[in-house]
SEKOL-189571 format. One record per atom (N, C-alpha, C): chain; x, y, z. Coordinates in nm, 3 decimals, decimal comma, m for minus. Example, Ala and Ser with C-alpha at 12.3 -4.5 7.8 and 13.67 -1.06 7.14 Angstrom:
<rec ch="A" px="1,319" py="m0,569" pz="0,780"/>
<rec ch="A" px="1,230" py="m0,450" pz="0,780"/>
<rec ch="A" px="1,320" py="m0,330" pz="0,780"/>
<rec ch="A" px="1,285" py="m0,225" pz="0,708"/>
<rec ch="A" px="1,367" py="m0,106" pz="0,714"/>
<rec ch="A" px="1,290" py="0,003" pz="0,787"/>
END
This chain:
<rec ch="A" px="28,049" py="m17,301" pz="16,880"/>
<rec ch="A" px="28,153" py="m17,202" pz="16,867"/>
<rec ch="A" px="28,250" py="m17,241" pz="16,754"/>
<rec ch="A" px="28,287" py="m17,367" pz="16,750"/>
<rec ch="A" px="28,380" py="m17,414" pz="16,649"/>
<rec ch="A" px="28,321" py="m17,401" pz="16,509"/>
<rec ch="A" px="28,192" py="m17,425" pz="16,496"/>
<rec ch="A" px="28,124" py="m17,414" pz="16,367"/>
<rec ch="A" px="28,124" py="m17,269" pz="16,319"/>
<rec ch="A" px="28,101" py="m17,176" pz="16,409"/>
<rec ch="A" px="28,100" py="m17,034" pz="16,373"/>
<rec ch="A" px="28,238" py="m16,990" pz="16,325"/>
<rec ch="A" px="28,341" py="m17,031" pz="16,394"/>
<rec ch="A" px="28,477" py="m16,995" pz="16,354"/>
<rec ch="A" px="28,509" py="m17,054" pz="16,217"/>
<rec ch="A" px="28,475" py="m17,180" pz="16,196"/>
<rec ch="A" px="28,499" py="m17,241" pz="16,065"/>
<rec ch="A" px="28,418" py="m17,172" pz="15,957"/>
<rec ch="A" px="28,295" py="m17,135" pz="15,988"/>
<rec ch="A" px="28,212" py="m17,066" pz="15,890"/>
<rec ch="A" px="28,273" py="m16,930" pz="15,855"/>
<rec ch="A" px="28,319" py="m16,856" pz="15,955"/>
<rec ch="A" px="28,382" py="m16,727" pz="15,928"/>
<rec ch="A" px="28,511" py="m16,744" pz="15,850"/>
<rec ch="A" px="28,588" py="m16,846" pz="15,883"/>
<rec ch="A" px="28,711" py="m16,874" pz="15,810"/>
<rec ch="A" px="28,681" py="m16,906" pz="15,664"/>
<rec ch="A" px="28,578" py="m16,985" pz="15,641"/>
<rec ch="A" px="28,538" py="m17,019" pz="15,504"/>
<rec ch="A" px="28,493" py="m16,898" pz="15,426"/>
<rec ch="A" px="28,419" py="m16,807" pz="15,490"/>
<rec ch="A" px="28,375" py="m16,684" pz="15,423"/>
<rec ch="A" px="28,495" py="m16,598" pz="15,390"/>
<rec ch="A" px="28,589" py="m16,583" pz="15,482"/>
<rec ch="A" px="28,705" py="m16,499" pz="15,454"/>
<rec ch="A" px="28,790" py="m16,558" pz="15,342"/>
<rec ch="A" px="28,799" py="m16,690" pz="15,335"/>
<rec ch="A" px="28,871" py="m16,752" pz="15,224"/>
<rec ch="A" px="28,802" py="m16,723" pz="15,092"/>
<rec ch="A" px="28,671" py="m16,728" pz="15,092"/>
<rec ch="A" px="28,598" py="m16,699" pz="14,969"/>
<rec ch="A" px="28,622" py="m16,555" pz="14,924"/>
<rec ch="A" px="28,617" py="m16,461" pz="15,015"/>
<rec ch="A" px="28,637" py="m16,320" pz="14,980"/>
<rec ch="A" px="28,778" py="m16,297" pz="14,928"/>
<rec ch="A" px="28,878" py="m16,351" pz="14,996"/>
<rec ch="A" px="29,016" py="m16,330" pz="14,956"/>
<rec ch="A" px="29,052" py="m16,407" pz="14,829"/>
<rec ch="A" px="28,979" py="m16,512" pz="14,796"/>
<rec ch="A" px="29,012" py="m16,595" pz="14,680"/>
<rec ch="A" px="28,988" py="m16,522" pz="14,549"/>
<rec ch="A" px="28,909" py="m16,414" pz="14,549"/>
<rec ch="A" px="28,876" py="m16,345" pz="14,426"/>
<rec ch="A" px="28,984" py="m16,248" pz="14,380"/>
<rec ch="A" px="29,078" py="m16,212" pz="14,463"/>
<rec ch="A" px="29,187" py="m16,122" pz="14,427"/>
<rec ch="A" px="29,318" py="m16,197" pz="14,444"/>
<rec ch="A" px="29,386" py="m16,225" pz="14,332"/>
<rec ch="A" px="29,505" py="m16,310" pz="14,336"/>
<rec ch="A" px="29,621" py="m16,248" pz="14,259"/>
<rec ch="A" px="29,742" py="m16,279" pz="14,302"/>
<rec ch="A" px="29,863" py="m16,236" pz="14,233"/>
<rec ch="A" px="29,903" py="m16,341" pz="14,130"/>
<rec ch="A" px="29,951" py="m16,292" pz="14,016"/>
<rec ch="A" px="29,996" py="m16,380" pz="13,908"/>
<rec ch="A" px="30,142" py="m16,352" pz="13,876"/>
<rec ch="A" px="30,215" py="m16,456" pz="13,838"/>
<rec ch="A" px="30,352" py="m16,439" pz="13,791"/>
<rec ch="A" px="30,349" py="m16,377" pz="13,651"/>
<rec ch="A" px="30,464" py="m16,333" pz="13,605"/>
<rec ch="A" px="30,472" py="m16,274" pz="13,471"/>
<rec ch="A" px="30,427" py="m16,376" pz="13,365"/>
<rec ch="A" px="30,466" py="m16,501" pz="13,381"/>
<rec ch="A" px="30,425" py="m16,604" pz="13,286"/>
<rec ch="A" px="30,275" py="m16,624" pz="13,284"/>
<rec ch="A" px="30,214" py="m16,620" pz="13,401"/>
<rec ch="A" px="30,068" py="m16,634" pz="13,408"/>
<rec ch="A" px="29,998" py="m16,514" pz="13,345"/>
<rec ch="A" px="30,054" py="m16,395" pz="13,365"/>
<rec ch="A" px="29,998" py="m16,275" pz="13,303"/>
<rec ch="A" px="30,006" py="m16,287" pz="13,150"/>
<rec ch="A" px="30,120" py="m16,331" pz="13,099"/>
<rec ch="A" px="30,135" py="m16,348" pz="12,955"/>
<rec ch="A" px="30,033" py="m16,447" pz="12,900"/>
<rec ch="A" px="30,014" py="m16,557" pz="12,971"/>
<rec ch="A" px="29,917" py="m16,659" pz="12,926"/>
<rec ch="A" px="29,775" py="m16,602" pz="12,924"/>
<rec ch="A" px="29,738" py="m16,530" pz="13,026"/>
<rec ch="A" px="29,604" py="m16,471" pz="13,032"/>
<rec ch="A" px="29,588" py="m16,363" pz="12,925"/>
<rec ch="A" px="29,693" py="m16,286" pz="12,901"/>
<rec ch="A" px="29,686" py="m16,182" pz="12,799"/>
<rec ch="A" px="29,661" py="m16,245" pz="12,661"/>
<rec ch="A" px="29,724" py="m16,359" pz="12,635"/>
<rec ch="A" px="29,702" py="m16,428" pz="12,508"/>
<rec ch="A" px="29,558" py="m16,474" pz="12,492"/>
<rec ch="A" px="29,490" py="m16,495" pz="12,604"/>
<rec ch="A" px="29,348" py="m16,534" pz="12,602"/>
<rec ch="A" px="29,255" py="m16,413" pz="12,593"/>
<rec ch="A" px="29,313" py="m16,293" pz="12,589"/>
<rec ch="A" px="29,233" py="m16,173" pz="12,576"/>
<rec ch="A" px="29,197" py="m16,104" pz="12,706"/>
<rec ch="A" px="29,258" py="m16,146" pz="12,817"/>
<rec ch="A" px="29,230" py="m16,084" pz="12,946"/>
<rec ch="A" px="29,291" py="m15,943" pz="12,946"/>
<rec ch="A" px="29,213" py="m15,845" pz="12,988"/>
<rec ch="A" px="29,259" py="m15,705" pz="12,991"/>
<rec ch="A" px="29,361" py="m15,683" pz="13,101"/>
<rec ch="A" px="29,463" py="m15,604" pz="13,068"/>
<rec ch="A" px="29,562" py="m15,561" pz="13,167"/>
<rec ch="A" px="29,539" py="m15,412" pz="13,191"/>
<rec ch="A" px="29,517" py="m15,376" pz="13,316"/>
<rec ch="A" px="29,487" py="m15,239" pz="13,355"/>
<rec ch="A" px="29,607" py="m15,184" pz="13,432"/>
<rec ch="A" px="29,678" py="m15,090" pz="13,372"/>
<rec ch="A" px="29,793" py="m15,029" pz="13,437"/>
<rec ch="A" px="29,746" py="m14,904" pz="13,511"/>
<rec ch="A" px="29,759" py="m14,905" pz="13,643"/>
<rec ch="A" px="29,704" py="m14,799" pz="13,728"/>
<rec ch="A" px="29,806" py="m14,692" pz="13,765"/>
<rec ch="A" px="29,925" py="m14,699" pz="13,706"/>
<rec ch="A" px="30,029" py="m14,601" pz="13,740"/>
<rec ch="A" px="29,998" py="m14,464" pz="13,679"/>
<rec ch="A" px="30,082" py="m14,368" pz="13,712"/>
<rec ch="A" px="30,067" py="m14,231" pz="13,663"/>
<rec ch="A" px="30,137" py="m14,214" pz="13,528"/>
<rec ch="A" px="30,106" py="m14,104" pz="13,459"/>
<rec ch="A" px="30,165" py="m14,075" pz="13,328"/>
<rec ch="A" px="30,317" py="m14,066" pz="13,334"/>
<rec ch="A" px="30,372" py="m14,007" pz="13,441"/>
<rec ch="A" px="30,518" py="m13,996" pz="13,451"/>
<rec ch="A" px="30,582" py="m14,135" pz="13,460"/>
<rec ch="A" px="30,513" py="m14,229" pz="13,521"/>
<rec ch="A" px="30,566" py="m14,366" pz="13,531"/>
<rec ch="A" px="30,556" py="m14,437" pz="13,396"/>
<rec ch="A" px="30,448" py="m14,412" pz="13,322"/>
<rec ch="A" px="30,436" py="m14,470" pz="13,187"/>
<rec ch="A" px="30,551" py="m14,421" pz="13,101"/>
<rec ch="A" px="30,583" py="m14,292" pz="13,113"/>
<rec ch="A" px="30,691" py="m14,234" pz="13,033"/>
<rec ch="A" px="30,827" py="m14,293" pz="13,069"/>
<rec ch="A" px="30,849" py="m14,317" pz="13,197"/>
<rec ch="A" px="30,979" py="m14,366" pz="13,243"/>
<rec ch="A" px="31,002" py="m14,512" pz="13,207"/>
<rec ch="A" px="30,904" py="m14,598" pz="13,234"/>
<rec ch="A" px="30,923" py="m14,742" pz="13,219"/>
<rec ch="A" px="30,846" py="m14,803" pz="13,102"/>
<rec ch="A" px="30,752" py="m14,730" pz="13,045"/>
<rec ch="A" px="30,663" py="m14,788" pz="12,946"/>
<rec ch="A" px="30,557" py="m14,872" pz="13,013"/>
<rec ch="A" px="30,477" py="m14,938" pz="12,932"/>
<rec ch="A" px="30,372" py="m15,026" pz="12,982"/>
<rec ch="A" px="30,386" py="m15,161" pz="12,915"/>
<rec ch="A" px="30,322" py="m15,260" pz="12,971"/>
<rec ch="A" px="30,316" py="m15,392" pz="12,907"/>
<rec ch="A" px="30,239" py="m15,372" pz="12,777"/>
<rec ch="A" px="30,295" py="m15,414" pz="12,664"/>
<rec ch="A" px="30,224" py="m15,396" pz="12,537"/>
<rec ch="A" px="30,081" py="m15,450" pz="12,544"/>
<rec ch="A" px="29,987" py="m15,369" pz="12,498"/>
<rec ch="A" px="29,847" py="m15,408" pz="12,499"/>
<rec ch="A" px="29,772" py="m15,368" pz="12,625"/>
<rec ch="A" px="29,842" py="m15,307" pz="12,721"/>
<rec ch="A" px="29,778" py="m15,265" pz="12,846"/>
<rec ch="A" px="29,690" py="m15,143" pz="12,825"/>
<rec ch="A" px="29,594" py="m15,128" pz="12,915"/>
<rec ch="A" px="29,509" py="m15,010" pz="12,920"/>
<rec ch="A" px="29,563" py="m14,920" pz="13,030"/>
<rec ch="A" px="29,589" py="m14,793" pz="12,999"/>
<rec ch="A" px="29,636" py="m14,697" pz="13,099"/>
<rec ch="A" px="29,515" py="m14,638" pz="13,171"/>
<rec ch="A" px="29,507" py="m14,662" pz="13,300"/>
<rec ch="A" px="29,394" py="m14,612" pz="13,379"/>
<rec ch="A" px="29,445" py="m14,572" pz="13,518"/>
<rec ch="A" px="29,504" py="m14,454" pz="13,525"/>
<rec ch="A" px="29,563" py="m14,404" pz="13,650"/>
<rec ch="A" px="29,459" py="m14,398" pz="13,761"/>
<rec ch="A" px="29,496" py="m14,447" pz="13,878"/>
<rec ch="A" px="29,407" py="m14,441" pz="13,994"/>
<rec ch="A" px="29,446" py="m14,324" pz="14,085"/>
<rec ch="A" px="29,568" py="m14,326" pz="14,139"/>
<rec ch="A" px="29,614" py="m14,222" pz="14,230"/>
<rec ch="A" px="29,696" py="m14,118" pz="14,153"/>
<rec ch="A" px="29,676" py="m13,989" pz="14,185"/>
<rec ch="A" px="29,759" py="m13,886" pz="14,124"/>
<rec ch="A" px="29,887" py="m13,871" pz="14,205"/>
<rec ch="A" px="29,970" py="m13,773" pz="14,171"/>
<rec ch="A" px="30,100" py="m13,757" pz="14,239"/>
<rec ch="A" px="30,086" py="m13,722" pz="14,387"/>
<rec ch="A" px="29,969" py="m13,674" pz="14,427"/>
<rec ch="A" px="29,945" py="m13,641" pz="14,568"/>
<rec ch="A" px="29,866" py="m13,749" pz="14,640"/>
<rec ch="A" px="29,843" py="m13,861" pz="14,573"/>
<rec ch="A" px="29,769" py="m13,971" pz="14,635"/>
<rec ch="A" px="29,618" py="m13,955" pz="14,629"/>
<rec ch="A" px="29,572" py="m13,856" pz="14,555"/>
<rec ch="A" px="29,428" py="m13,834" pz="14,543"/>
<rec ch="A" px="29,371" py="m13,920" pz="14,430"/>
<rec ch="A" px="29,240" py="m13,943" pz="14,439"/>
<rec ch="A" px="29,174" py="m14,028" pz="14,340"/>
<rec ch="A" px="29,027" py="m13,991" pz="14,329"/>
<rec ch="A" px="28,967" py="m14,032" pz="14,218"/>
<rec ch="A" px="28,824" py="m14,013" pz="14,195"/>
<rec ch="A" px="28,766" py="m14,151" pz="14,164"/>
<rec ch="A" px="28,717" py="m14,218" pz="14,265"/>
<rec ch="A" px="28,670" py="m14,356" pz="14,252"/>
<rec ch="A" px="28,559" py="m14,369" pz="14,148"/>
<rec ch="A" px="28,462" py="m14,280" pz="14,151"/>
<rec ch="A" px="28,348" py="m14,292" pz="14,059"/>
<rec ch="A" px="28,393" py="m14,281" pz="13,914"/>
<rec ch="A" px="28,480" py="m14,185" pz="13,884"/>
<rec ch="A" px="28,531" py="m14,170" pz="13,747"/>
<rec ch="A" px="28,613" py="m14,293" pz="13,708"/>
<rec ch="A" px="28,700" py="m14,338" pz="13,799"/>
<rec ch="A" px="28,785" py="m14,452" pz="13,769"/>
<rec ch="A" px="28,700" py="m14,577" pz="13,743"/>
<rec ch="A" px="28,599" py="m14,600" pz="13,825"/>
<rec ch="A" px="28,512" py="m14,717" pz="13,805"/>
<rec ch="A" px="28,435" py="m14,706" pz="13,673"/>
<rec ch="A" px="28,392" py="m14,586" pz="13,638"/>
<rec ch="A" px="28,322" py="m14,567" pz="13,510"/>
<rec ch="A" px="28,416" py="m14,597" pz="13,393"/>
<rec ch="A" px="28,540" py="m14,552" pz="13,403"/>
<rec ch="A" px="28,639" py="m14,581" pz="13,298"/>
<rec ch="A" px="28,673" py="m14,729" pz="13,294"/>
<rec ch="A" px="28,684" py="m14,793" pz="13,410"/>
<rec ch="A" px="28,709" py="m14,938" pz="13,415"/>
<rec ch="A" px="28,595" py="m15,015" pz="13,349"/>
<rec ch="A" px="28,472" py="m14,971" pz="13,373"/>
<rec ch="A" px="28,355" py="m15,039" pz="13,316"/>
<rec ch="A" px="28,355" py="m15,034" pz="13,163"/>
<rec ch="A" px="28,419" py="m14,934" pz="13,104"/>
<rec ch="A" px="28,430" py="m14,927" pz="12,958"/>
<rec ch="A" px="28,527" py="m15,033" pz="12,906"/>
<rec ch="A" px="28,628" py="m15,066" pz="12,987"/>
<rec ch="A" px="28,728" py="m15,165" pz="12,948"/>
<rec ch="A" px="28,683" py="m15,306" pz="12,987"/>
<rec ch="A" px="28,625" py="m15,318" pz="13,106"/>
<rec ch="A" px="28,580" py="m15,447" pz="13,159"/>
<rec ch="A" px="28,431" py="m15,433" pz="13,195"/>
<rec ch="A" px="28,343" py="m15,440" pz="13,093"/>
<rec ch="A" px="28,200" py="m15,421" pz="13,121"/>
<rec ch="A" px="28,135" py="m15,538" pz="13,195"/>
<rec ch="A" px="28,190" py="m15,658" pz="13,179"/>
<rec ch="A" px="28,136" py="m15,777" pz="13,244"/>
<rec ch="A" px="28,200" py="m15,792" pz="13,381"/>
<rec ch="A" px="28,123" py="m15,781" pz="13,487"/>
<rec ch="A" px="28,176" py="m15,788" pz="13,624"/>
<rec ch="A" px="28,236" py="m15,924" pz="13,658"/>
<rec ch="A" px="28,207" py="m16,025" pz="13,577"/>
<rec ch="A" px="28,264" py="m16,158" pz="13,601"/>
<rec ch="A" px="28,387" py="m16,185" pz="13,514"/>
<rec ch="A" px="28,419" py="m16,092" pz="13,425"/>
<rec ch="A" px="28,536" py="m16,111" pz="13,338"/>
<rec ch="A" px="28,665" py="m16,094" pz="13,418"/>
<rec ch="A" px="28,767" py="m16,168" pz="13,380"/>
<rec ch="A" px="28,897" py="m16,156" pz="13,443"/>
<rec ch="A" px="28,967" py="m16,030" pz="13,393"/>
<rec ch="A" px="29,043" py="m15,966" pz="13,482"/>
<rec ch="A" px="29,132" py="m15,858" pz="13,442"/>
<rec ch="A" px="29,248" py="m15,853" pz="13,540"/>
<rec ch="A" px="29,358" py="m15,791" pz="13,495"/>
<rec ch="A" px="29,482" py="m15,788" pz="13,572"/>
<rec ch="A" px="29,522" py="m15,644" pz="13,598"/>
<rec ch="A" px="29,547" py="m15,612" pz="13,724"/>
<rec ch="A" px="29,594" py="m15,480" pz="13,764"/>
<rec ch="A" px="29,747" py="m15,478" pz="13,768"/>
<rec ch="A" px="29,807" py="m15,368" pz="13,724"/>
<rec ch="A" px="29,952" py="m15,354" pz="13,724"/>
<rec ch="A" px="29,988" py="m15,216" pz="13,779"/>
<rec ch="A" px="30,088" py="m15,213" pz="13,867"/>
<rec ch="A" px="30,149" py="m15,086" pz="13,910"/>
<rec ch="A" px="30,300" py="m15,110" pz="13,918"/>
<rec ch="A" px="30,372" py="m15,020" pz="13,981"/>
<rec ch="A" px="30,518" py="m15,031" pz="13,984"/>
<rec ch="A" px="30,568" py="m15,148" pz="14,068"/>
<rec ch="A" px="30,516" py="m15,163" pz="14,191"/>
<rec ch="A" px="30,567" py="m15,265" pz="14,283"/>
<rec ch="A" px="30,459" py="m15,350" pz="14,348"/>
<rec ch="A" px="30,336" py="m15,341" pz="14,299"/>
<rec ch="A" px="30,219" py="m15,416" pz="14,348"/>
<rec ch="A" px="30,165" py="m15,364" pz="14,480"/>
<rec ch="A" px="30,201" py="m15,243" pz="14,519"/>
<rec ch="A" px="30,142" py="m15,184" pz="14,639"/>
<rec ch="A" px="30,006" py="m15,123" pz="14,608"/>
<rec ch="A" px="30,000" py="m15,040" pz="14,506"/>
<rec ch="A" px="29,872" py="m14,979" pz="14,468"/>
<rec ch="A" px="29,772" py="m15,083" pz="14,420"/>
<rec ch="A" px="29,820" py="m15,183" pz="14,347"/>
<rec ch="A" px="29,727" py="m15,285" pz="14,298"/>
<rec ch="A" px="29,665" py="m15,363" pz="14,413"/>
<rec ch="A" px="29,739" py="m15,384" pz="14,520"/>
<rec ch="A" px="29,682" py="m15,453" pz="14,636"/>
<rec ch="A" px="29,569" py="m15,369" pz="14,696"/>
<rec ch="A" px="29,592" py="m15,240" pz="14,711"/>
<rec ch="A" px="29,489" py="m15,150" pz="14,766"/>
<rec ch="A" px="29,366" py="m15,148" pz="14,675"/>
<rec ch="A" px="29,389" py="m15,127" pz="14,546"/>
<rec ch="A" px="29,279" py="m15,118" pz="14,450"/>
<rec ch="A" px="29,208" py="m15,253" pz="14,437"/>
<rec ch="A" px="29,285" py="m15,360" pz="14,428"/>
<rec ch="A" px="29,227" py="m15,493" pz="14,413"/>
<rec ch="A" px="29,141" py="m15,533" pz="14,531"/>
<rec ch="A" px="29,187" py="m15,503" pz="14,651"/>
<rec ch="A" px="29,107" py="m15,535" pz="14,771"/>
<rec ch="A" px="28,979" py="m15,451" pz="14,774"/>
<rec ch="A" px="28,991" py="m15,324" pz="14,736"/>
<rec ch="A" px="28,873" py="m15,239" pz="14,728"/>
<rec ch="A" px="28,772" py="m15,297" pz="14,628"/>
<rec ch="A" px="28,818" py="m15,329" pz="14,507"/>
<rec ch="A" px="28,729" py="m15,383" pz="14,405"/>
<rec ch="A" px="28,666" py="m15,514" pz="14,451"/>
<rec ch="A" px="28,746" py="m15,597" pz="14,516"/>
<rec ch="A" px="28,698" py="m15,727" pz="14,563"/>
<rec ch="A" px="28,589" py="m15,713" pz="14,669"/>
<rec ch="A" px="28,607" py="m15,619" pz="14,760"/>
<rec ch="A" px="28,514" py="m15,607" pz="14,872"/>
<rec ch="A" px="28,397" py="m15,511" pz="14,847"/>
<rec ch="A" px="28,415" py="m15,411" pz="14,763"/>
<rec ch="A" px="28,315" py="m15,305" pz="14,750"/>
<rec ch="A" px="28,245" py="m15,299" pz="14,614"/>
<rec ch="A" px="28,285" py="m15,383" pz="14,520"/>
<rec ch="A" px="28,219" py="m15,383" pz="14,389"/>
<rec ch="A" px="28,177" py="m15,525" pz="14,355"/>
<rec ch="A" px="28,115" py="m15,540" pz="14,242"/>
<rec ch="A" px="28,070" py="m15,671" pz="14,197"/>
<rec ch="A" px="28,173" py="m15,744" pz="14,111"/>
<rec ch="A" px="28,291" py="m15,684" pz="14,089"/>
<rec ch="A" px="28,394" py="m15,753" pz="14,010"/>
<rec ch="A" px="28,439" py="m15,877" pz="14,086"/>
<rec ch="A" px="28,451" py="m15,989" pz="14,014"/>
<rec ch="A" px="28,477" py="m16,115" pz="14,084"/>
<rec ch="A" px="28,602" py="m16,189" pz="14,038"/>
<rec ch="A" px="28,671" py="m16,141" pz="13,936"/>
<rec ch="A" px="28,790" py="m16,211" pz="13,887"/>
<rec ch="A" px="28,904" py="m16,112" pz="13,867"/>
<rec ch="A" px="28,956" py="m16,063" pz="13,979"/>
<rec ch="A" px="29,058" py="m15,959" pz="13,980"/>
<rec ch="A" px="29,193" py="m16,023" pz="14,009"/>
<rec ch="A" px="29,291" py="m15,987" pz="13,928"/>
<rec ch="A" px="29,428" py="m16,035" pz="13,948"/>
<rec ch="A" px="29,521" py="m15,915" pz="13,954"/>
<rec ch="A" px="29,643" py="m15,938" pz="14,002"/>
<rec ch="A" px="29,749" py="m15,838" pz="13,996"/>
<rec ch="A" px="29,877" py="m15,905" pz="13,950"/>
<rec ch="A" px="29,965" py="m15,827" pz="13,887"/>
<rec ch="A" px="30,097" py="m15,876" pz="13,852"/>
<rec ch="A" px="30,180" py="m15,878" pz="13,979"/>
<rec ch="A" px="30,221" py="m15,996" pz="14,023"/>
<rec ch="A" px="30,300" py="m16,011" pz="14,144"/>
<rec ch="A" px="30,427" py="m15,928" pz="14,134"/>
<rec ch="A" px="30,452" py="m15,847" pz="14,236"/>
<rec ch="A" px="30,571" py="m15,763" pz="14,249"/>
<rec ch="A" px="30,573" py="m15,644" pz="14,153"/>
<rec ch="A" px="30,466" py="m15,624" pz="14,075"/>
<rec ch="A" px="30,455" py="m15,507" pz="13,989"/>
<rec ch="A" px="30,540" py="m15,513" pz="13,864"/>
<rec ch="A" px="30,530" py="m15,409" pz="13,783"/>
<rec ch="A" px="30,599" py="m15,407" pz="13,655"/>
<rec ch="A" px="30,752" py="m15,400" pz="13,672"/>
<rec ch="A" px="30,799" py="m15,330" pz="13,776"/>
<rec ch="A" px="30,944" py="m15,317" pz="13,793"/>
<rec ch="A" px="31,011" py="m15,448" pz="13,833"/>
<rec ch="A" px="30,957" py="m15,514" pz="13,935"/>
<rec ch="A" px="31,022" py="m15,635" pz="13,987"/>
<rec ch="A" px="30,958" py="m15,765" pz="13,939"/>
<rec ch="A" px="30,838" py="m15,757" pz="13,885"/>
<rec ch="A" px="30,770" py="m15,877" pz="13,838"/>
<rec ch="A" px="30,768" py="m15,891" pz="13,688"/>
<rec ch="A" px="30,813" py="m15,789" pz="13,615"/>
<rec ch="A" px="30,810" py="m15,792" pz="13,468"/>
<rec ch="A" px="30,944" py="m15,751" pz="13,408"/>
<rec ch="A" px="30,983" py="m15,625" pz="13,432"/>
<rec ch="A" px="31,108" py="m15,574" pz="13,374"/>
<rec ch="A" px="31,227" py="m15,654" pz="13,424"/>
<rec ch="A" px="31,230" py="m15,686" pz="13,555"/>
<rec ch="A" px="31,340" py="m15,766" pz="13,610"/>
<rec ch="A" px="31,348" py="m15,905" pz="13,549"/>
<rec ch="A" px="31,240" py="m15,951" pz="13,490"/>
<rec ch="A" px="31,237" py="m16,083" pz="13,427"/>
<rec ch="A" px="31,284" py="m16,075" pz="13,281"/>
<rec ch="A" px="31,321" py="m15,954" pz="13,237"/>
<rec ch="A" px="31,369" py="m15,935" pz="13,100"/>
<rec ch="A" px="31,257" py="m15,923" pz="12,998"/>
<rec ch="A" px="31,135" py="m15,896" pz="13,046"/>
<rec ch="A" px="31,021" py="m15,885" pz="12,954"/>
<rec ch="A" px="31,005" py="m15,742" pz="12,905"/>
<rec ch="A" px="30,952" py="m15,728" pz="12,785"/>
<rec ch="A" px="30,943" py="m15,598" pz="12,719"/>
<rec ch="A" px="30,830" py="m15,513" pz="12,772"/>
<rec ch="A" px="30,854" py="m15,383" pz="12,767"/>
<rec ch="A" px="30,748" py="m15,284" pz="12,783"/>
<rec ch="A" px="30,752" py="m15,198" pz="12,656"/>
<rec ch="A" px="30,666" py="m15,100" pz="12,649"/>
<rec ch="A" px="30,667" py="m15,012" pz="12,532"/>
<rec ch="A" px="30,791" py="m14,923" pz="12,529"/>
<rec ch="A" px="30,869" py="m14,917" pz="12,637"/>
<rec ch="A" px="30,993" py="m14,837" pz="12,644"/>
<rec ch="A" px="31,119" py="m14,923" pz="12,654"/>
<rec ch="A" px="31,106" py="m15,043" pz="12,706"/>
<rec ch="A" px="31,224" py="m15,128" pz="12,732"/>
<rec ch="A" px="31,212" py="m15,256" pz="12,650"/>
<rec ch="A" px="31,309" py="m15,280" pz="12,559"/>
<rec ch="A" px="31,303" py="m15,405" pz="12,480"/>
<rec ch="A" px="31,326" py="m15,529" pz="12,567"/>
<rec ch="A" px="31,271" py="m15,639" pz="12,523"/>
<rec ch="A" px="31,289" py="m15,766" pz="12,595"/>
<rec ch="A" px="31,437" py="m15,801" pz="12,602"/>
<rec ch="A" px="31,478" py="m15,856" pz="12,715"/>
<rec ch="A" px="31,615" py="m15,904" pz="12,732"/>
<rec ch="A" px="31,720" py="m15,795" pz="12,726"/>
<rec ch="A" px="31,683" py="m15,672" pz="12,758"/>
<rec ch="A" px="31,778" py="m15,562" pz="12,745"/>
<rec ch="A" px="31,878" py="m15,554" pz="12,861"/>
<rec ch="A" px="31,878" py="m15,653" pz="12,944"/>
<rec ch="A" px="31,975" py="m15,656" pz="13,054"/>
<rec ch="A" px="31,919" py="m15,600" pz="13,182"/>
<rec ch="A" px="32,009" py="m15,563" pz="13,270"/>
<rec ch="A" px="31,972" py="m15,514" pz="13,402"/>
<rec ch="A" px="31,901" py="m15,379" pz="13,391"/>
<rec ch="A" px="31,787" py="m15,365" pz="13,458"/>
<rec ch="A" px="31,717" py="m15,236" pz="13,455"/>
<rec ch="A" px="31,804" py="m15,124" pz="13,511"/>
<rec ch="A" px="31,782" py="m15,002" pz="13,464"/>
<rec ch="A" px="31,862" py="m14,888" pz="13,505"/>
<rec ch="A" px="31,864" py="m14,867" pz="13,655"/>
<rec ch="A" px="31,756" py="m14,901" pz="13,726"/>
<rec ch="A" px="31,748" py="m14,874" pz="13,869"/>
<rec ch="A" px="31,827" py="m14,974" pz="13,953"/>
<rec ch="A" px="31,896" py="m15,069" pz="13,888"/>
<rec ch="A" px="31,977" py="m15,166" pz="13,963"/>
<rec ch="A" px="32,127" py="m15,144" pz="13,940"/>
<rec ch="A" px="32,166" py="m15,029" pz="13,887"/>
<rec ch="A" px="32,305" py="m15,005" pz="13,856"/>
<rec ch="A" px="32,385" py="m14,940" pz="13,967"/>
<rec ch="A" px="32,336" py="m14,932" pz="14,088"/>
<rec ch="A" px="32,412" py="m14,870" pz="14,194"/>
<rec ch="A" px="32,503" py="m14,965" pz="14,264"/>
END
């Protein structure tokens, strides 16, 4: 019985080990190595906050929460054709990336999936890092002025 539990625990660790959160500094380091950043937010969010420079815009959920998995996976395969290549998912607060990352980890052959910890709003912009709309070090983000 103990062996079975340990074996199951080891398998679950292996499955969960393939999808990991990265700090902004880790994302920057991986980006310098050529790792693709996939921004899964919607067009209205890109317009409001911008994107991390060099990111690929690949919206997953629409404004009503709907999605087309087959189309999205086909578009992802154009950006990340090697299923073993590393890539980083980005959304506003890392909620959507967790859902998408877990799906990719469990249901596809992608094996090196990362997410920006806390998303672009709290894991990037709050750190004073630039987007295509917000210059680096521009101070407190607009959504913290209340």
